[in-house]
MARBA-3410 file (N, C-alpha, C, O; in Angstrom, 1 decimal):
141
3.5,17.9,-25.1,2.5,17.0,-24.7,3.1,15.6,-24.4,3.9,15.1,-25.2 ~ 2.7,15.0,-23.4,3.3,13.7,-23.0,2.8,12.6,-24.0,1.7,12.6,-24.5 ~ 3.6,11.6,-24.2,3.2,10.5,-25.1,2.4,9.5,-24.3,2.5,9.5,-23.0 ~ 1.6,8.7,-25.0,0.8,7.7,-24.2,1.7,6.7,-23.4,2.7,6.3,-23.8 ~ 1.1,6.4,-22.2,1.8,5.5,-21.4,1.9,4.1,-22.0,0.9,3.6,-22.5
3.0,3.4,-21.9,3.1,2.0,-22.3,2.1,1.2,-21.4,1.8,1.5,-20.3 ~ 1.8,0.0,-22.0,0.8,-0.9,-21.3,1.3,-1.2,-19.9,0.5,-1.2,-18.9 ~ 2.6,-1.5,-19.7,3.1,-1.8,-18.4,2.9,-0.7,-17.4,2.6,-0.9,-16.2 ~ 3.1,0.5,-17.8,2.9,1.7,-17.0,1.4,1.9,-16.6,1.0,2.3,-15.5 ~ 0.5,1.7,-17.6,-0.9,1.8,-17.4,-1.4,0.7,-16.4,-2.1,1.1,-15.5
-0.9,-0.5,-16.5,-1.2,-1.5,-15.5,-0.7,-1.2,-14.1,-1.4,-1.3,-13.2 ~ 0.5,-0.7,-14.1,1.1,-0.3,-12.8,0.3,0.9,-12.2,0.1,0.9,-11.0 ~ -0.1,1.8,-13.0,-0.9,3.0,-12.5,-2.2,2.5,-11.9,-2.6,2.9,-10.8 ~ -2.9,1.6,-12.6,-4.1,1.1,-12.1,-3.9,0.3,-10.8,-4.7,0.4,-9.9 ~ -2.8,-0.5,-10.8,-2.5,-1.3,-9.5,-2.3,-0.3,-8.3,-2.7,-0.6,-7.2
-1.6,0.8,-8.6,-1.4,1.7,-7.5,-2.7,2.4,-7.0,-2.9,2.6,-5.8 ~ -3.6,2.7,-8.0,-4.9,3.3,-7.6,-5.7,2.2,-6.9,-6.4,2.6,-5.9 ~ -5.6,1.0,-7.3,-6.3,-0.1,-6.5,-5.8,-0.2,-5.1,-6.6,-0.4,-4.2 ~ -4.5,-0.2,-5.0,-3.9,-0.3,-3.6,-4.4,0.9,-2.7,-4.7,0.6,-1.6 ~ -4.5,2.0,-3.3,-5.0,3.2,-2.5,-6.5,3.0,-2.2,-6.9,3.2,-1.0
-7.3,2.5,-3.1,-8.7,2.3,-2.9,-8.9,1.2,-1.8,-9.8,1.3,-1.0 ~ -8.1,0.1,-1.9,-8.2,-1.0,-0.9,-7.8,-0.5,0.5,-8.4,-1.0,1.5 ~ -6.8,0.4,0.5,-6.4,0.9,1.8,-7.6,1.7,2.4,-7.9,1.6,3.6 ~ -8.2,2.5,1.6,-9.4,3.3,2.1,-10.5,2.4,2.5,-11.1,2.6,3.5 ~ -10.8,1.4,1.7,-11.9,0.4,2.0,-11.6,-0.3,3.4,-12.5,-0.5,4.1
-10.3,-0.6,3.6,-10.0,-1.3,4.9,-10.4,-0.4,6.0,-11.0,-0.9,7.0 ~ -10.0,0.9,6.0,-10.3,1.7,7.1,-11.8,2.1,7.2,-12.3,2.3,8.3 ~ -12.5,2.2,6.1,-13.9,2.4,6.2,-14.6,1.2,6.9,-15.4,1.4,7.8 ~ -14.1,0.0,6.5,-14.7,-1.2,7.2,-14.3,-1.2,8.7,-15.1,-1.5,9.5 ~ -13.0,-0.9,9.0,-12.6,-0.9,10.4,-13.4,-0.1,11.3,-13.9,-0.5,12.3
-13.7,1.2,10.8,-14.4,2.1,11.6,-15.9,2.0,11.5,-16.6,2.6,12.3 ~ -16.4,1.2,10.6,-17.9,1.1,10.5,-18.4,-0.3,10.9,-19.3,-0.4,11.7 ~ -17.9,-1.3,10.2,-18.3,-2.7,10.5,-17.4,-3.5,11.3,-17.8,-4.4,12.1 ~ -16.1,-3.2,11.2,-15.1,-3.9,12.0,-14.8,-5.4,11.6,-14.3,-6.2,12.3 ~ -15.2,-5.7,10.4,-15.0,-7.1,9.9,-13.5,-7.4,9.7,-13.2,-8.6,9.8
-12.7,-6.4,9.5,-11.3,-6.7,9.3,-10.5,-6.8,10.6,-9.3,-7.1,10.6 ~ -11.1,-6.5,11.7,-10.5,-6.5,13.0,-10.3,-7.9,13.5,-11.3,-8.7,13.6 ~ -9.0,-8.3,13.7,-8.7,-9.7,14.1,-8.7,-9.9,15.6,-8.6,-11.0,16.1 ~ -8.8,-8.8,16.4,-8.9,-8.9,17.9,-9.6,-7.7,18.4,-9.8,-6.7,17.7 ~ -9.9,-7.7,19.7,-10.6,-6.5,20.2,-9.9,-6.1,21.6,-10.5,-5.2,22.3
-8.8,-6.6,21.9,-8.1,-6.2,23.1,-7.5,-4.8,22.9,-7.2,-4.4,21.8 ~ -7.4,-4.0,24.0,-6.9,-2.6,23.9,-5.6,-2.4,23.2,-5.4,-1.5,22.4 ~ -4.6,-3.3,23.5,-3.3,-3.2,22.9,-3.4,-3.3,21.3,-2.8,-2.5,20.6 ~ -4.1,-4.3,20.8,-4.3,-4.4,19.4,-5.0,-3.2,18.8,-4.6,-2.7,17.8 ~ -6.1,-2.9,19.4,-6.9,-1.8,18.8,-6.1,-0.5,18.8,-6.1,0.3,17.8
-5.4,-0.2,19.9,-4.6,1.0,19.9,-3.5,1.0,18.9,-3.3,2.0,18.2 ~ -2.8,-0.1,18.7,-1.8,-0.3,17.7,-2.4,0.0,16.3,-1.9,0.8,15.6 ~ -3.4,-0.8,16.0,-4.0,-0.6,14.6,-4.5,0.8,14.4,-4.4,1.3,13.2 ~ -5.1,1.4,15.4,-5.7,2.7,15.1,-4.6,3.8,15.1,-4.9,5.0,15.0 ~ -3.4,3.4,15.2,-2.3,4.3,14.9,-1.9,4.4,13.5,-1.1,5.2,13.1
-2.5,3.6,12.6,-2.1,3.5,11.2,-2.9,4.4,10.2,-2.3,4.7,9.2 ~ -4.1,4.8,10.5,-4.9,5.5,9.4,-4.2,6.7,8.8,-4.3,6.9,7.6 ~ -3.6,7.5,9.6,-3.0,8.7,9.0,-1.8,8.3,8.1,-1.7,8.9,7.0 ~ -1.0,7.4,8.5,0.2,7.0,7.7,-0.3,6.2,6.5,0.2,6.4,5.4 ~ -1.4,5.4,6.7,-1.9,4.7,5.5,-2.5,5.7,4.5,-2.5,5.5,3.3
-3.2,6.7,5.1,-3.7,7.8,4.2,-2.6,8.5,3.4,-2.8,8.7,2.2 ~ -1.5,8.8,4.1,-0.3,9.4,3.4,0.1,8.5,2.2,0.3,8.9,1.1 ~ 0.3,7.2,2.5,0.7,6.2,1.5,-0.3,6.2,0.4,0.1,6.2,-0.8 ~ -1.6,6.1,0.7,-2.6,6.0,-0.4,-2.6,7.3,-1.3,-2.8,7.2,-2.5 ~ -2.5,8.5,-0.7,-2.4,9.7,-1.5,-1.2,9.7,-2.4,-1.3,10.1,-3.5
-0.1,9.2,-1.9,1.1,9.1,-2.7,0.9,8.1,-3.9,1.3,8.4,-5.0 ~ 0.2,7.0,-3.6,0.0,6.0,-4.7,-1.0,6.6,-5.7,-0.7,6.4,-6.9 ~ -2.0,7.3,-5.3,-2.9,8.0,-6.3,-2.1,9.0,-7.1,-2.2,9.0,-8.3 ~ -1.3,9.8,-6.5,-0.5,10.8,-7.2,0.5,10.2,-8.1,0.6,10.6,-9.3 ~ 1.1,9.1,-7.7,2.1,8.4,-8.6,1.4,7.8,-9.7,1.9,7.8,-10.9
0.2,7.2,-9.5,-0.6,6.6,-10.6,-0.9,7.6,-11.6,-0.8,7.4,-12.8 ~ -1.4,8.8,-11.2,-1.8,9.8,-12.1,-0.6,10.3,-12.9,-0.7,10.4,-14.2 ~ 0.5,10.5,-12.3,1.7,11.0,-13.0,2.3,9.9,-13.9,2.7,10.3,-15.0 ~ 2.2,8.7,-13.5,2.7,7.6,-14.4,1.8,7.5,-15.6,2.3,7.3,-16.7 ~ 0.5,7.5,-15.4,-0.4,7.5,-16.5,-0.1,8.5,-17.5,-0.2,8.3,-18.8
0.3,9.7,-17.0,0.5,10.9,-17.9,2.0,10.9,-18.3,2.4,11.9,-19.0 ~ 2.8,9.9,-17.9,4.2,9.8,-18.2,5.0,11.1,-17.8,5.9,11.6,-18.5 ~ 4.7,11.5,-16.6,5.4,12.6,-16.0,6.5,12.1,-15.0,6.3,11.2,-14.3 ~ 7.6,12.8,-15.0,8.7,12.4,-14.1,8.4,12.3,-12.6,9.0,11.6,-11.9 ~ 7.4,13.1,-12.2,7.0,13.1,-10.8,6.6,11.8,-10.3,6.5,11.5,-9.1
6.2,10.9,-11.3,5.7,9.5,-10.9,6.8,8.8,-10.1,6.5,8.0,-9.3 ~ 8.0,9.1,-10.5,9.2,8.3,-9.9,9.3,8.6,-8.4,9.2,7.6,-7.6 ~ 9.5,9.8,-8.0,9.7,10.0,-6.5,8.4,9.8,-5.8,8.4,9.3,-4.6 ~ 7.2,10.1,-6.3,6.0,9.8,-5.7,5.8,8.3,-5.4,5.4,7.9,-4.4 ~ 6.0,7.5,-6.5,5.9,6.1,-6.4,6.9,5.4,-5.5,6.6,4.5,-4.7
8.1,5.9,-5.5,9.1,5.4,-4.6,8.8,5.7,-3.1,8.9,4.9,-2.2 ~ 8.3,6.9,-2.9,7.8,7.3,-1.5,6.6,6.4,-1.1,6.6,5.9,0.0 ~ 5.7,6.2,-2.0,4.5,5.3,-1.7,5.0,3.9,-1.4,4.5,3.3,-0.4 ~ 5.8,3.3,-2.2,6.3,2.0,-2.0,7.1,1.8,-0.7,6.9,0.8,0.0 ~ 7.9,2.8,-0.4,8.7,2.8,0.8,7.7,2.9,2.0,7.9,2.1,3.0
6.7,3.7,2.0,5.7,3.8,3.1,5.0,2.5,3.2,4.8,2.0,4.3 ~ 4.7,1.8,2.1,4.0,0.5,2.1,4.9,-0.5,2.8,4.4,-1.3,3.6 ~ 6.1,-0.5,2.5,7.0,-1.5,3.1,7.2,-1.2,4.6,7.1,-2.1,5.5 ~ 7.4,0.0,5.0,7.6,0.4,6.4,6.3,0.0,7.2,6.5,-0.6,8.3 ~ 5.2,0.4,6.7,3.9,0.1,7.5,3.7,-1.4,7.6,3.3,-1.9,8.6
4.0,-2.1,6.6,3.9,-3.6,6.6,4.8,-4.3,7.6,4.4,-5.2,8.3 ~ 6.0,-3.8,7.6,7.0,-4.3,8.6,6.6,-4.0,10.0,6.8,-4.9,10.9 ~ 6.0,-2.9,10.2,5.5,-2.6,11.6,4.4,-3.6,12.0,4.5,-4.1,13.1 ~ 3.5,-3.8,11.1,2.4,-4.7,11.3,2.9,-6.1,11.5,2.5,-6.8,12.4 ~ 3.9,-6.5,10.6,4.4,-7.9,10.7,5.1,-8.1,12.1,4.9,-9.1,12.7
5.9,-7.2,12.5,6.6,-7.4,13.8,5.6,-7.4,14.9,5.8,-8.2,15.8 ~ 4.6,-6.6,14.9,3.6,-6.6,15.9,2.9,-8.0,16.0,2.8,-8.6,17.0 ~ 2.6,-8.5,14.8,1.9,-9.8,14.7,2.9,-11.0,15.1,2.4,-11.9,15.8 ~ 4.1,-10.9,14.8,5.1,-11.9,15.2,5.2,-11.9,16.8,5.2,-12.9,17.4 ~ 5.4,-10.7,17.3,5.6,-10.6,18.8,4.4,-11.1,19.6,4.5,-11.6,20.7
3.2,-10.9,19.0,2.0,-11.4,19.7,1.6,-12.8,19.3,0.6,-13.4,19.9 ~ 2.3,-13.4,18.4,2.0,-14.8,18.0,0.7,-14.8,17.1,0.2,-15.9,16.9 ~ 0.3,-13.7,16.5,-0.9,-13.7,15.7,-0.7,-14.5,14.4,-1.8,-14.9,13.9 ~ 0.5,-14.7,13.9,0.6,-15.4,12.6,0.2,-16.8,12.7,-0.1,-17.4,11.6 ~ 0.1,-17.4,13.9,-0.4,-18.8,14.0,-1.9,-18.8,13.9,-2.5,-19.9,13.7
-2.6,-17.7,14.0,-4.1,-17.7,13.9,-4.6,-17.9,12.5,-3.9,-17.5,11.6 ~ -5.7,-18.6,12.4,-6.2,-18.9,11.1,-7.6,-18.4,10.9,-8.4,-18.8,10.0 ~ -8.0,-17.4,11.7,-9.3,-16.7,11.5,-9.3,-16.0,10.1,-8.3,-15.6,9.6 ~ -10.5,-15.8,9.6,-10.6,-15.1,8.3,-10.0,-13.7,8.4,-9.3,-13.2,7.5 ~ -10.2,-13.0,9.5,-9.6,-11.7,9.7,-8.1,-11.7,9.7,-7.5,-10.8,9.1
-7.5,-12.7,10.3,-6.1,-12.8,10.4,-5.5,-13.2,9.0,-4.4,-12.9,8.6 ~ -6.3,-14.0,8.3,-5.9,-14.4,6.9,-5.8,-13.1,6.0,-4.9,-13.0,5.2 ~ -6.8,-12.2,6.2,-6.8,-11.0,5.5,-5.6,-10.2,5.9,-4.9,-9.6,5.0 ~ -5.3,-10.1,7.2,-4.1,-9.4,7.7,-2.8,-9.9,7.0,-2.0,-9.2,6.6 ~ -2.7,-11.2,7.0,-1.5,-11.9,6.4,-1.4,-11.6,4.9,-0.3,-11.3,4.4
-2.5,-11.6,4.2,-2.6,-11.3,2.8,-2.1,-9.8,2.5,-1.4,-9.6,1.6 ~ -2.6,-8.9,3.4,-2.3,-7.5,3.2,-0.8,-7.3,3.4,-0.1,-6.7,2.6 ~ -0.2,-7.9,4.5,1.2,-7.8,4.7,2.0,-8.4,3.6,2.9,-7.8,3.1 ~ 1.6,-9.6,3.2,2.4,-10.2,2.0,2.3,-9.4,0.8,3.3,-9.2,0.1 ~ 1.1,-9.0,0.4,1.0,-8.2,-0.8,1.7,-6.9,-0.8,2.3,-6.5,-1.7
1.7,-6.3,0.4,2.4,-5.0,0.6,3.9,-5.2,0.5,4.6,-4.3,0.0 ~ 4.4,-6.3,1.0,5.9,-6.6,1.0,6.3,-7.0,-0.4,7.6,-7.1,-0.7 ~ 5.4,-7.3,-1.3,5.7,-7.5,-2.7,5.5,-6.2,-3.5,6.4,-5.8,-4.3 ~ 4.3,-5.6,-3.4,4.0,-4.5,-4.2,4.8,-3.2,-3.9,5.2,-2.5,-4.8 ~ 5.1,-3.0,-2.6,5.9,-1.8,-2.3,7.3,-1.8,-3.0,7.7,-0.9,-3.7
8.1,-2.9,-2.8,9.4,-3.0,-3.5,9.3,-3.0,-5.0,10.1,-2.4,-5.7 ~ 8.3,-3.8,-5.5,8.1,-3.8,-6.9,7.9,-2.4,-7.5,8.5,-2.0,-8.5 ~ 7.1,-1.6,-6.8,6.8,-0.2,-7.3,8.1,0.6,-7.2,8.4,1.3,-8.2 ~ 8.9,0.5,-6.2,10.1,1.2,-6.1,11.1,0.9,-7.2,11.7,1.7,-7.8 ~ 11.3,-0.4,-7.4,12.3,-0.9,-8.4,11.8,-0.5,-9.8,12.6,0.0,-10.6
10.5,-0.8,-10.1,10.0,-0.5,-11.4,10.1,0.9,-11.8,10.5,1.3,-12.9 ~ 9.7,1.8,-10.8,9.8,3.2,-11.1,11.2,3.8,-11.2,11.5,4.6,-12.0 ~ 12.1,3.2,-10.4,13.5,3.6,-10.4,14.0,3.3,-11.8,14.8,4.1,-12.4 ~ 13.7,2.1,-12.3,14.2,1.7,-13.6,13.6,2.5,-14.7,14.2,2.7,-15.8 ~ 12.4,3.0,-14.5,11.7,3.8,-15.5,12.1,5.3,-15.5,11.6,6.1,-16.4
12.9,5.7,-14.6,13.1,7.1,-14.4,13.7,7.9,-15.6,13.4,9.0,-15.8 ~ 14.4,7.2,-16.5,15.0,7.8,-17.7,14.0,7.8,-18.8,14.1,8.6,-19.7 ~ 13.1,6.8,-18.8,12.1,6.6,-19.9,10.9,7.6,-19.7,10.4,8.1,-20.7 ~ 10.5,7.7,-18.5,9.3,8.5,-18.2,9.5,10.0,-18.6,10.5,10.6,-18.2 ~ 8.7,10.5,-19.5,8.8,11.9,-20.0,10.2,12.1,-20.7,10.7,13.2,-20.6
10.7,11.1,-21.4,12.0,11.3,-22.1,11.8,12.1,-23.3,12.8,12.4,-24.0
END
């Protein structure tokens, strides 16, 4: 039987679950209310609507990693590293698109949300990868 997860692992597991839930909430809003949409031109919409499947993949990995980390199972490590890597990749795609279009100069509430998502993702993804890599010998030791 696995030993109880240390507080840091429980916090990280909850944070990964929250990241997954926020990702799902973003897409529910996008396709129902559109409040997160910062533009409506075809290029932007087509680009953004290329993300749900990959974001879903990332979210599922975060949920799986959270569950495994909470239970102190070694599978948390590769699942979390894959989720963090997906998070970084998707954020860099979004960032480059926004840079090329000059979107980062915009100060609309929707663009502020976009900037916050990119910034948080570029912190949380690497943090997850590094933290879980460092925990690989401790988890389920």
